[in-house]
C-alpha positions in Angstrom: 132.7 72.5 135.2 129.2 73.1 133.7 129.5 76.8 131.6 126.7 78.9 130.9 128.3 80.3 128.1 129.8 78.9 124.8 133.4 79.6 124.6 134.4 80.9 120.9 137.6 81.1 119.6 139.3 84.0 117.5 139.1 81.6 114.9 135.8 80.9 115.2 134.9 84.6 115.0 136.7 84.8 111.8 134.6 82.6 110.3 131.4 84.2 111.7 132.7 87.2 110.0 133.0 85.8 106.4 129.9 84.2 105.5 128.2 84.5 102.3 125.3 86.5 101.3 122.7 85.1 100.3 120.4 85.1 97.4 116.9 87.2 98.1 113.8 86.4 95.5 112.3 89.1 96.7 112.9 92.6 98.6 110.8 91.3 101.3 112.5 88.3 101.9 115.6 90.0 101.7 114.0 93.0 104.9 112.7 90.0 106.6 116.0 87.5 106.8 117.7 91.0 107.7 115.4 91.3 110.9 116.8 88.2 112.5 121.1 88.1 111.2 123.7 90.8 111.5 124.3 93.3 108.2 127.5 93.2 109.8 128.6 89.4 109.5 128.2 90.2 105.6 129.2 94.7 105.5 132.0 93.7 103.4 129.9 92.0 100.3 127.5 94.9 99.7 128.1 96.5 96.9 129.2 100.5 96.8 126.8 102.6 96.4 126.8 106.8 95.5 123.8 109.0 95.7 122.8 112.0 96.1 120.3 113.4 98.4 118.3 116.8 98.3 116.8 117.5 101.4 114.6 120.7 101.3 113.2 121.2 104.3 115.3 122.2 106.5 114.6 123.5 110.7 115.7 126.2 112.3 116.0 126.6 116.5 115.1 129.2 117.6 115.2 130.8 121.5 111.8 132.0 123.5 111.0 133.0 126.5 109.7 130.6 129.1 106.9 132.6 129.8 105.9 133.0 126.2 106.1 128.5 125.7 103.9 128.3 128.6 100.7 131.1 126.8 102.0 129.3 122.9 101.3 125.8 124.5 97.7 126.6 126.1 96.5 128.1 123.0 97.8 125.1 120.9 96.3 123.3 123.6 92.6 124.6 123.0 93.0 125.4 119.1 93.9 121.4 119.3 97.5 121.6 116.8 101.1 121.6 118.1 103.4 124.5 119.2 104.8 124.4 116.3 102.3 124.4 113.7 100.6 127.8 115.9 104.0 129.1 115.8 104.5 128.5 112.1 100.8 129.8 111.0 101.6 133.2 112.9 104.8 133.6 111.7 103.3 133.1 108.5 100.5 135.6 108.7 102.9 138.0 110.5 105.7 137.8 107.9 103.3 137.1 104.4 100.5 139.0 105.4 97.7 135.5 104.6 97.1 132.3 106.6 
């Protein structure tokens, strides 16, 4: 019987998960390697990292009436800007009195 797939034993699967992480001469070599290899095969060998993230830009979602959205989209398109940029610009003008 000719099978279109290869049977893999559990012991073979365990071996495949214990690959040694190769050494790389450059970051480009590392990136190229993991473009075609699964990082999950090496996860247990990865060093633990700690770092701080300082997220400065936040987004706030607000609801806008449908008729306003349609009109805003028309105006933004006529000015060749996104609706988001148009709305932020108008809010800055209204709140801070500037462009």
